[in-house]
N, C-alpha and C positions, 0 to 999 in steps of 0.2 A: 422401311418405315411405312406403316399403314396410315390411312386417313383417320383423323380423330372423329369419332361418331359418324361413320359413313351412312348409316341408314337414316339418321336424323337429317343430315345435310341433303341426301337425295329426296327425302320426304318434303323438305322445305321447297326445294326446286320444283318438284312435281306438283306441290300444292299451288305454287305461283302459276304454273302452266295451267292447272285445272281451273283456277279462278279466272284466268284470262280467257280460256276457251268457253267456259260457261257464260261469262259476261258477254262475249261476242255472240253466242247463240241466243242469249236472252234479248239482246238488242235487235237482232235480225229476225228471229223466228221464235216467238213465244210459245207456239203450239208444240214444237218439238223439244222443248226444254227438258221435260222429264226423261225422255228417251236419251237425249244427248248427255244428261247428267249421269245416267247409269253407265253408258258406254265410256265416257271420259273418266269416271271414277275407277272402273275396272282397268282401263288402259293405263292410267297414272299409277295404280297400285302395282301393276306388272312392271312398269318402268322403275318404280321405287325398288322393288325386289331385285331386279337385274342390276341396276346401277349400284345398289348397296352391296350386293354380293361381289360384284366386280371390283369395287373400290376396297372392300374388306380384304380380298385376297391379292390385291395389287402390291407390288414391292415399292412403288413410288408414292410420294405424298400427293394427295389430290387437293387442289385449291377449289374455292367456291366456283370459279369460272369453269373449271373442268367438270364439276358436277352439273352445272347449268348446261354446258355444251353437250354433255352426254345425254342428259334428259331430253333436250331439244332434238338431238340427233336421233335418238330412239323414236321419238314422236314422228319426225320426218321420214324415217325408214318405214314406220307403220303406214303413213300416208302414201308413200311410194308403192308399197306392197298392195294397198287397197286399190290405187289407181291402175296398177298393172293387172290385177284380177278383174276389174271392171272392163278394162280394154280387151282382155282376152275373151271375156264373156260377150262383148259386143261383136268382136271379130268372128267368133264362132257361131254367132246367131242365137245365143241363148238368152240374150237380154234385149 
């Protein structure tokens, strides 16, 4: 049994994440808001696609909590990858 409207549910969860991230950037750093909006919109779009495809082909029913956890999990994995790349650049002397 597949999830009912998986892309719509993943879009709603990613939109909430996007609004949260942009509001945090707007409060803390108004100068970088336009750059952050572009980066976060592309990132959330990719997360929507991956989560929607995954839930569409999944045999199990997905709840709203699982959609939210998957969207947040992909975002945290992205942050971890960025931090690892920055750390490697610092250790290798490129940054």
